[in-house]
Every structure is written in structure tokens, then in C-alpha cells.
N, C-alpha and C positions, 0 to 999 in steps of 0.2 A: 478572629473570624467576624462574627456579628453580621449586621445588615449590609455592610460594605464589602463583604467577602466576594472575591472574584469567582465567577462560575467558569470552570475550566472545560466542562462538557457542553459543547455548543448544541448537542442533540438532546439535552436534558428534557426540555418541554415536549419535544416530539416523542421521546421514549415514554414519558409519563402519560401522554395521551394514548399511546398505542398499547400500553400494558394493561391487562385486565386480570385480576386475581382469579385463579381457577374456581374459587367458591361461587363466582357469579356466572359460570359457563352455562348454566341452565337458561339464562336469559336469551341466549342466541342473538345477542345484540350485533348490529352492523354498525361500523364506524367508517365514515368516509372523510378523508382529509384532502383538501385541494389547496395547493399553494397558489397565491395570486400570480406568481411568475411561472405558471405551469407551461409545459412544453407544447400544449395545443392552443395556447393563446386565449383561453376562455376564463372568465372569472367565476363561472358556475357551470354545472352540468345538468342536463335533463335526464334524470334517472327514471327508468321505466319499471321500477319495482314498487308495488303498492304496499304500504304498511298494513298490517292486520290488526294492530292494537297500539294504543298509547297508554303509557304508565306515568301518572303524575306523581312527582316526588312530594314528600311530606312538607317541604319548605317552599314549594313553588308559589310564586306570587299569583294573586287572584286574577290580575289582568292577563298575565301570560297564559294561565290555565283557561280563561274564557276564550281567548283568541284561538288557542289550539283546539279547544272543545268545539267551538263553532265549526271549524274546518273538519274535525273528525265526524261530527254529526252530518254535515253536508256530504261527506264522502262515504258514510256508512262504516266508519272504523270504530271498533270496540274501544271502550275507555275503562281504565282501571285506576283506582286511587291506592297508592302505597301507604302503609301505616306500620307503626311499630307495635308488635304484639307484646304488651306489657305483662301478659300472663306467662310468657316464655322466660325460662331462666337465662336465655341468651339474647333477649330482646330482639327476636327475629323480625326481619322485614316481611310483611305479608301484603297482599293486595285484595281488593274487592271490586267487583264490577260496578260501574256507576252508569 
């Protein structure tokens, strides 16, 4: 096997992106995937759904966070910082409003 093992499942990465563990269902996350060779001939779509909040991951880079935060502030979108609750016996992920 090793690093040179042949991947037989051509849909592996698509499946990995589409699967979400049931323990995260409370997030009510939306995922949109658009293939560059899509049937409508566009490389992007104009989605008319306004986000209501942004949750920043614990390891997000400062520059990416600033870029998204500036947009969120401009658009009036709530912002939350994720963190690990070290007091929890399961090291649960929690969030606080910023």
C-alpha cells in the first residue's frame, strides 16, 4: 500500500466532502459544490441566501479571519469564535460571540 497506493474509488474526495457526521447536525451547515465543468456553463453562482453568522475555527489564520470579519461587520453578520472547552471531559468545541 503506502503513499503510492492506487485509489480505486474515483468519488472518494466527493464523498468525503459530502459526508457530515450526525454529531455535527446541530450546526445546520449548508455546503455548496460547483464543478468547473458544470452544465450551466458558469464558474460561480450568485446565491441569494444571506448568512446569519460566521464561526471562526480555532486554527484559522489571522489574515483570513480579518478578511472575513471585515465583510461580516460590513454586512451585519454575527461572529463567533470556536474554542475547545478544556474543563470538559470530552474537550467539547464551544463558541463565544465576538
